[in-house]
C-alpha positions in Angstrom: -12.1 -20.9 19.1 -13.4 -24.4 19.8 -16.2 -22.9 22.1 -17.2 -20.4 19.4 -17.3 -23.1 16.8 -19.3 -25.4 19.0 -21.8 -22.6 19.8 -22.3 -21.8 16.1 -22.7 -25.5 15.2 -25.2 -26.1 18.0 -27.2 -23.0 17.1 -27.3 -24.0 13.4 -28.4 -27.5 14.2 -31.1 -26.3 16.6 -32.5 -24.0 14.0 -32.6 -26.8 11.5 -30.3 -25.2 8.9 -27.9 -27.5 7.0 -24.3 -26.5 6.5 -24.9 -26.5 2.7 -27.9 -24.1 3.1 -25.9 -21.8 5.4 -23.1 -21.8 2.9 -25.4 -20.9 0.0 -27.1 -18.2 2.0 -23.9 -16.6 3.3 -22.1 -17.1 0.0 -19.2 -18.6 2.0 -17.6 -21.9 1.0 -18.9 -24.9 3.0 -15.3 -25.8 4.0 -14.8 -22.5 5.6 -17.9 -22.9 7.7 -16.8 -26.5 8.7 -13.4 -25.1 9.8 -15.1 -22.4 11.9 -17.4 -25.0 13.5 -14.4 -27.3 14.3 -12.5 -24.4 15.7 -9.7 -24.8 13.2 -8.3 -21.3 13.1 -5.1 -22.4 11.3 -7.0 -22.9 8.1 -7.4 -19.1 7.6 -4.9 -16.7 6.2 -5.2 -14.2 8.9 -7.2 -13.5 12.1 -9.2 -10.6 10.6 -10.5 -12.8 7.8 -11.6 -15.4 10.4 -13.3 -12.8 12.5 -15.3 -11.5 9.6 -16.5 -15.0 8.8 -17.4 -15.8 12.4 -19.3 -12.6 12.8 -21.2 -13.1 9.5 -22.0 -16.6 10.5 -23.2 -15.5 14.0 -25.3 -12.8 12.5 -26.9 -15.2 10.1 -27.7 -17.6 13.0 -29.2 -14.7 15.0 -26.7 -14.8 17.8 -25.7 -11.7 19.8 -22.7 -10.2 17.9 -21.3 -8.4 21.0 -21.0 -11.7 22.9 -19.4 -13.5 19.9 -17.0 -10.7 19.3 -16.0 -10.6 23.0 -15.4 -14.4 22.9 -13.4 -14.1 19.7 -11.3 -11.2 21.0 -10.5 -13.1 24.2 -9.5 -16.1 22.1 -7.2 -13.8 20.1 -5.8 -12.2 23.2 -5.2 -15.6 24.8 -3.5 -16.9 21.7 -1.2 -13.9 21.3 -0.4 -13.6 25.0 1.1 -17.1 24.8 3.9 -15.8 22.5 7.0 -15.2 24.7 8.2 -11.6 24.9 11.7 -12.6 24.0 10.4 -14.1 20.7 8.6 -10.8 19.9 11.7 -8.8 20.7 13.8 -11.1 18.5 11.3 -10.6 15.7 11.5 -6.8 16.1 15.3 -6.8 16.1 15.5 -9.1 13.1 13.1 -6.8 11.2 15.3 -3.8 12.0 18.4 -5.6 10.9 16.7 -6.6 7.6 15.7 -3.0 7.0 19.2 -1.7 7.6 20.7 -4.4 5.3 18.4 -3.2 2.5 19.6 0.3 2.9 23.3 -0.6 3.0 23.3 -2.7 -0.2 24.1 -0.4 -3.1 24.9 -1.4 -6.6 25.3 1.0 -9.6 22.8 -1.3 -11.4 20.1 -1.5 -8.8 20.2 1.9 -6.9 18.2 4.8 -8.1 20.3 7.6 -9.5 19.8 11.0 -8.0 19.3 13.1 -11.1 17.6 16.1 -9.4 20.8 18.2 -9.2 21.8 17.2 -12.7 18.4 18.1 -14.1 18.4 21.5 -12.4 21.9 22.2 -13.8 20.8 21.3 -17.3 17.7 23.5 -17.0 19.8 26.4 -15.9 22.3 25.8 -18.8 19.4 25.6 -21.3 17.9 28.9 -20.0 21.3 30.6 -20.3 21.9 29.3 -23.8 18.4 30.4 -24.8 18.9 33.9 -23.4 22.4 34.2 -25.1 20.9 33.1 -28.4 18.1 35.5 -28.0 20.6 38.3 -27.3 22.7 37.4 -30.3 19.7 37.3 -32.6 18.5 40.7 -31.3 21.9 42.3 -31.6 22.3 40.9 -35.2 18.9 42.2 -36.3 19.6 45.6 -34.6 22.9 45.8 -36.5 21.3 45.0 -39.8 18.5 47.6 -39.4 21.0 50.2 -38.1 23.3 49.7 -41.1 20.3 50.0 -43.5 19.2 53.2 -41.9 22.8 54.6 -41.9 23.2 53.8 -45.6 19.9 55.4 -46.4 20.8 58.5 -44.5 24.2 58.7 -46.2 22.5 58.2 -49.6 20.2 61.2 -49.0 23.1 63.4 -47.9 24.8 63.2 -51.3 
């Protein structure tokens, strides 16, 4: 990252652009550009943010983006390849253990209740009650109208 920062700084100085001017033109804070030029990659949240800034700065200075991107990628590869494999494996195992712990912890206050079966049962009960009430109402109306017809028929018969 030091090489990239030095290249950007030298190019900026050769073109006669001040750091403040570059900061204003790119709408990037001056501190960020200073960190890039010093090769201070630890000042950035993540490597993707740093890459965006570097490429924007290189484009602004008229440098070949492919070359800058290749240098940046080799820096990232060099940095990540220095992490021991055992440390990476340990991180993966720790993450899996953490995920399984989250699954095993169950509390009646924190877990989500599975109400799907209960909801289905209640819907079925409501449907049956509705059908039964409908049948009772239909039967009652039928009985009342049948009794009225019967009484009218009997009345005419006399």
